[in-house]
C-alpha positions as YAML, in Angstrom:
chain: A
units: angstrom
residues:
- id: 1
  name: UNK
  ca: [-7.99, -14.66, 5.71]
- id: 2
  name: UNK
  ca: [-6.97, -13.39, 2.27]
- id: 3
  name: UNK
  ca: [-3.20, -13.37, 1.80]
- id: 4
  name: UNK
  ca: [-1.24, -12.44, -1.29]
- id: 5
  name: UNK
  ca: [2.13, -11.21, -2.50]
- id: 6
  name: UNK
  ca: [3.22, -9.19, -5.49]
- id: 7
  name: UNK
  ca: [6.73, -8.47, -6.72]
- id: 8
  name: UNK
  ca: [7.54, -5.88, -9.38]
- id: 9
  name: UNK
  ca: [10.62, -4.30, -10.91]
- id: 10
  name: UNK
  ca: [9.92, -0.62, -11.54]
- id: 11
  name: UNK
  ca: [12.34, 1.60, -13.45]
- id: 12
  name: UNK
  ca: [12.58, 4.28, -10.76]
- id: 13
  name: UNK
  ca: [14.90, 4.83, -7.85]
- id: 14
  name: UNK
  ca: [14.07, 3.46, -4.42]
- id: 15
  name: UNK
  ca: [13.55, 6.81, -2.67]
- id: 16
  name: UNK
  ca: [11.03, 7.94, -5.30]
- id: 17
  name: UNK
  ca: [9.00, 4.77, -4.85]
- id: 18
  name: UNK
  ca: [9.10, 4.97, -1.06]
- id: 19
  name: UNK
  ca: [7.87, 8.58, -1.26]
- id: 20
  name: UNK
  ca: [5.07, 7.47, -3.57]
- id: 21
  name: UNK
  ca: [3.89, 4.78, -1.13]
- id: 22
  name: UNK
  ca: [4.13, 7.14, 1.85]
- id: 23
  name: UNK
  ca: [2.09, 9.85, 0.06]
- id: 24
  name: UNK
  ca: [-1.14, 8.32, 1.38]
- id: 25
  name: UNK
  ca: [-3.25, 11.42, 0.81]
- id: 26
  name: UNK
  ca: [-2.79, 11.01, -2.98]
- id: 27
  name: UNK
  ca: [-4.07, 7.39, -3.06]
- id: 28
  name: UNK
  ca: [-7.62, 8.34, -4.16]
- id: 29
  name: UNK
  ca: [-6.09, 9.82, -7.33]
- id: 30
  name: UNK
  ca: [-4.72, 6.50, -8.58]
- id: 31
  name: UNK
  ca: [-5.38, 3.48, -6.33]
- id: 32
  name: UNK
  ca: [-8.35, 1.36, -7.43]
- id: 33
  name: UNK
  ca: [-11.12, 1.05, -4.83]
- id: 34
  name: UNK
  ca: [-9.61, 3.89, -2.71]
- id: 35
  name: UNK
  ca: [-12.30, 6.52, -2.30]
- id: 36
  name: UNK
  ca: [-10.63, 8.72, 0.32]
- id: 37
  name: UNK
  ca: [-7.67, 9.12, 2.65]
- id: 38
  name: UNK
  ca: [-6.69, 11.22, 5.63]
- id: 39
  name: UNK
  ca: [-3.36, 11.47, 7.46]
- id: 40
  name: UNK
  ca: [-3.79, 12.28, 11.17]
- id: 41
  name: UNK
  ca: [-0.15, 12.19, 12.24]
- id: 42
  name: UNK
  ca: [3.24, 11.98, 10.56]
- id: 43
  name: UNK
  ca: [6.33, 11.96, 12.77]
- id: 44
  name: UNK
  ca: [9.99, 11.12, 12.31]
- id: 45
  name: UNK
  ca: [11.83, 9.26, 15.05]
- id: 46
  name: UNK
  ca: [15.42, 8.49, 14.14]
- id: 47
  name: UNK
  ca: [15.40, 6.22, 11.06]
- id: 48
  name: UNK
  ca: [11.62, 5.74, 11.22]
- id: 49
  name: UNK
  ca: [8.67, 7.68, 9.89]
- id: 50
  name: UNK
  ca: [5.43, 6.97, 11.79]
- id: 51
  name: UNK
  ca: [2.06, 7.73, 10.20]
- id: 52
  name: UNK
  ca: [-1.51, 7.29, 11.42]
- id: 53
  name: UNK
  ca: [-3.95, 7.43, 8.50]
- id: 54
  name: UNK
  ca: [-7.43, 6.47, 7.32]
- id: 55
  name: UNK
  ca: [-8.28, 4.91, 3.98]
- id: 56
  name: UNK
  ca: [-11.81, 4.65, 2.67]
- id: 57
  name: UNK
  ca: [-12.09, 1.63, 0.40]
- id: 58
  name: UNK
  ca: [-15.14, 0.61, -1.58]
- id: 59
  name: UNK
  ca: [-16.78, -0.65, -4.69]
- id: 60
  name: UNK
  ca: [-20.42, -0.34, -5.62]
- id: 61
  name: UNK
  ca: [-22.62, -0.23, -2.52]
- id: 62
  name: UNK
  ca: [-19.81, -1.42, -0.22]
- id: 63
  name: UNK
  ca: [-17.65, 1.25, 1.38]
- id: 64
  name: UNK
  ca: [-15.73, 1.38, 4.65]
- id: 65
  name: UNK
  ca: [-12.97, 3.32, 6.34]
- id: 66
  name: UNK
  ca: [-10.13, 1.80, 8.31]
- id: 67
  name: UNK
  ca: [-7.37, 3.39, 10.34]
- id: 68
  name: UNK
  ca: [-3.77, 2.20, 9.96]
- id: 69
  name: UNK
  ca: [-0.48, 2.51, 11.74]
- id: 70
  name: UNK
  ca: [2.22, 2.94, 9.06]
- id: 71
  name: UNK
  ca: [5.91, 2.56, 9.93]
- id: 72
  name: UNK
  ca: [8.67, 3.33, 7.44]
- id: 73
  name: UNK
  ca: [12.09, 1.97, 8.41]
- id: 74
  name: UNK
  ca: [14.64, 3.92, 6.35]
- id: 75
  name: UNK
  ca: [17.56, 1.67, 7.35]
- id: 76
  name: UNK
  ca: [15.87, -1.48, 5.99]
- id: 77
  name: UNK
  ca: [13.82, 0.22, 3.22]
- id: 78
  name: UNK
  ca: [10.58, -1.30, 4.51]
- id: 79
  name: UNK
  ca: [7.08, -0.02, 5.20]
- id: 80
  name: UNK
  ca: [4.87, -2.01, 7.59]
- id: 81
  name: UNK
  ca: [1.16, -1.32, 7.94]
- id: 82
  name: UNK
  ca: [-1.22, -2.65, 10.61]
- id: 83
  name: UNK
  ca: [-4.84, -1.75, 11.27]
- id: 84
  name: UNK
  ca: [-5.83, 0.06, 14.44]
- id: 85
  name: UNK
  ca: [-9.52, 0.63, 13.72]
- id: 86
  name: UNK
  ca: [-12.34, 0.01, 11.29]
- id: 87
  name: UNK
  ca: [-13.96, -3.01, 9.64]
- id: 88
  name: UNK
  ca: [-10.88, -5.23, 9.72]
- id: 89
  name: UNK
  ca: [-10.23, -7.88, 12.32]
- id: 90
  name: UNK
  ca: [-6.67, -8.02, 11.08]
- id: 91
  name: UNK
  ca: [-4.48, -6.22, 8.55]
- id: 92
  name: UNK
  ca: [-0.79, -6.52, 7.98]
- id: 93
  name: UNK
  ca: [0.96, -5.43, 4.84]
- id: 94
  name: UNK
  ca: [4.64, -5.07, 4.20]
- id: 95
  name: UNK
  ca: [6.50, -3.24, 1.47]
- id: 96
  name: UNK
  ca: [10.16, -3.99, 0.74]
- id: 97
  name: UNK
  ca: [12.25, -1.90, -1.65]
- id: 98
  name: UNK
  ca: [15.46, -3.28, -3.15]
- id: 99
  name: UNK
  ca: [17.39, -1.00, -5.50]
- id: 100
  name: UNK
  ca: [18.81, -2.80, -8.54]
- id: 101
  name: UNK
  ca: [20.74, -1.66, -11.65]
- id: 102
  name: UNK
  ca: [17.61, -1.42, -13.80]
- id: 103
  name: UNK
  ca: [15.29, 0.04, -11.17]
- id: 104
  name: UNK
  ca: [13.80, -0.96, -7.84]
- id: 105
  name: UNK
  ca: [12.29, -4.31, -6.97]
- id: 106
  name: UNK
  ca: [9.21, -3.87, -4.81]
- id: 107
  name: UNK
  ca: [7.74, -6.71, -2.79]
- id: 108
  name: UNK
  ca: [4.28, -6.22, -1.33]
- id: 109
  name: UNK
  ca: [2.70, -8.78, 1.01]
- id: 110
  name: UNK
  ca: [-0.76, -8.41, 2.51]
- id: 111
  name: UNK
  ca: [-2.74, -10.47, 5.00]
- id: 112
  name: UNK
  ca: [-6.13, -9.30, 6.25]
- id: 113
  name: UNK
  ca: [-9.52, -10.35, 7.58]
- id: 114
  name: UNK
  ca: [-12.71, -8.29, 7.31]
- id: 115
  name: UNK
  ca: [-15.21, -8.40, 10.20]
- id: 116
  name: UNK
  ca: [-18.10, -8.97, 7.77]
- id: 117
  name: UNK
  ca: [-17.88, -12.70, 6.92]
- id: 118
  name: UNK
  ca: [-19.76, -12.31, 3.61]
- id: 119
  name: UNK
  ca: [-17.36, -9.57, 2.45]
- id: 120
  name: UNK
  ca: [-14.41, -11.66, 3.63]
- id: 121
  name: UNK
  ca: [-15.49, -14.57, 1.39]
- id: 122
  name: UNK
  ca: [-16.15, -12.19, -1.51]
- id: 123
  name: UNK
  ca: [-12.74, -10.54, -1.11]
- id: 124
  name: UNK
  ca: [-10.98, -13.91, -0.89]
- id: 125
  name: UNK
  ca: [-12.32, -14.86, -4.32]
- id: 126
  name: UNK
  ca: [-11.28, -11.66, -6.10]
- id: 127
  name: UNK
  ca: [-8.36, -10.59, -3.97]
- id: 128
  name: UNK
  ca: [-5.44, -11.68, -6.19]
- id: 129
  name: UNK
  ca: [-6.99, -9.84, -9.14]
- id: 130
  name: UNK
  ca: [-7.54, -6.72, -7.02]
- id: 131
  name: UNK
  ca: [-4.01, -6.78, -5.62]
- id: 132
  name: UNK
  ca: [-2.55, -6.96, -9.13]
- id: 133
  name: UNK
  ca: [-4.72, -3.99, -10.15]
- id: 134
  name: UNK
  ca: [-3.37, -2.03, -7.17]
- id: 135
  name: UNK
  ca: [0.24, -3.00, -8.00]
- id: 136
  name: UNK
  ca: [-0.38, -1.95, -11.62]
- id: 137
  name: UNK
  ca: [-1.71, 1.41, -10.38]
- id: 138
  name: UNK
  ca: [1.40, 2.08, -8.27]
- id: 139
  name: UNK
  ca: [3.64, 1.11, -11.17]
- id: 140
  name: UNK
  ca: [1.77, 3.37, -13.64]
- id: 141
  name: UNK
  ca: [1.82, 6.24, -11.14]
- id: 142
  name: UNK
  ca: [5.59, 5.85, -10.63]
- id: 143
  name: UNK
  ca: [6.18, 5.75, -14.38]
- id: 144
  name: UNK
  ca: [4.01, 8.87, -14.84]
- id: 145
  name: UNK
  ca: [5.77, 10.83, -12.10]
- id: 146
  name: UNK
  ca: [9.38, 9.76, -12.47]
- id: 147
  name: UNK
  ca: [11.77, 9.26, -15.36]
- id: 148
  name: UNK
  ca: [13.07, 5.71, -15.85]
- id: 149
  name: UNK
  ca: [16.59, 4.95, -14.68]
- id: 150
  name: UNK
  ca: [19.15, 5.03, -17.50]
- id: 151
  name: UNK
  ca: [21.05, 1.77, -17.83]
...
């Protein structure tokens, strides 16, 4: 199963970056390989925001949609995502947001397995590169939308 982690310091406040990650319907505008998104449910329960959403991911002739269960824990500043349908045998990704003086440190870990064995091998080979492209896209989007924190 492909696994990877990325850590970035972005010159924006934590709440702005959390809002950016939770704005799933905007992903096709800036996330590489994301061709579509749809949020079915978004509910708040105490310190948690619960979202059920689809993402359509693809490149070239390969395209598939998977459904995710997204849980934002406001108290711990974390977002946990697991798959609940689609071409993935397994998906777990975790976002952690840690506000610092010069911005917010974001940690993003992902672990997944695609049902199609050929695609799984293909993704394993290019996954680190793809994850960095996605992290770059979130960072650029944050910098475009929000003013940097003054030190």
